[in-house]
C-alpha positions in Angstrom: 0.0 0.0 0.0 1.3 3.5 -0.9 1.1 5.7 2.1 1.8 9.3 0.9 1.3 12.0 3.4 -0.6 15.1 2.3 1.1 18.4 3.2 -0.9 21.2 4.9 -2.7 23.5 2.4 -0.8 26.5 1.1 -3.9 28.8 0.9 -6.7 29.7 3.3 -10.4 30.5 2.9 -11.1 34.1 2.0 -7.6 34.5 0.6 -7.3 36.2 -2.8 -5.3 34.2 -5.3 -4.3 34.3 -9.0 -4.7 31.5 -11.5 -4.4 31.2 -15.3 -7.4 33.2 -16.4 -8.0 35.4 -13.5 -8.2 36.3 -9.9 -10.5 35.0 -7.2 -11.2 34.3 -3.5 -11.0 30.8 -2.0 -14.3 29.7 -0.6 -13.3 26.3 0.7 -10.7 23.5 0.2 -10.6 19.8 0.6 -8.0 17.0 0.1 -8.0 15.4 -3.3 -5.6 12.8 -4.7 -2.7 13.6 -2.4 -3.0 17.4 -2.9 -5.7 20.0 -2.2 -8.7 21.1 -4.3 -9.9 24.6 -3.9 -13.3 26.2 -4.7 -12.3 29.7 -6.0 -14.9 32.4 -6.7 -13.7 34.5 -9.6 -13.5 38.2 -9.1 -16.6 40.2 -10.2 -16.2 42.3 -13.3 -18.2 45.5 -14.0 -21.9 45.0 -13.5 -23.6 44.5 -16.9 -26.2 47.0 -18.1 -29.0 44.4 -17.5 -27.8 43.7 -13.9 -26.6 40.5 -12.4 -28.8 37.4 -12.9 -27.1 35.0 -10.4 -23.9 34.3 -8.5 -20.5 34.8 -10.1 -18.5 31.8 -11.4 -16.9 29.4 -8.9 -14.3 27.0 -10.2 -12.4 24.1 -8.7 -8.6 24.2 -9.0 -5.8 22.0 -7.6 -3.2 23.7 -5.5 -0.6 23.5 -8.4 -2.8 25.8 -10.5 -3.0 28.6 -7.9 -0.6 31.4 -7.0 -0.8 33.7 -4.0 -1.1 37.4 -4.3 1.9 39.4 -3.1 
């Protein structure tokens, strides 16, 4: 049996992060395949003329796909 230890997460909830395609805020994270998977809410753009219809886009990203903001 392969016993790989998972390291603590690099990012925290409510932390603003960058990723290929944008910027967002971490909503939550959970272990996934010996790494961490994060739910990231993308930053809101300017409000459209017709108003907002629903919540902004939330995407799931693995830790390798995220960079912290300096």
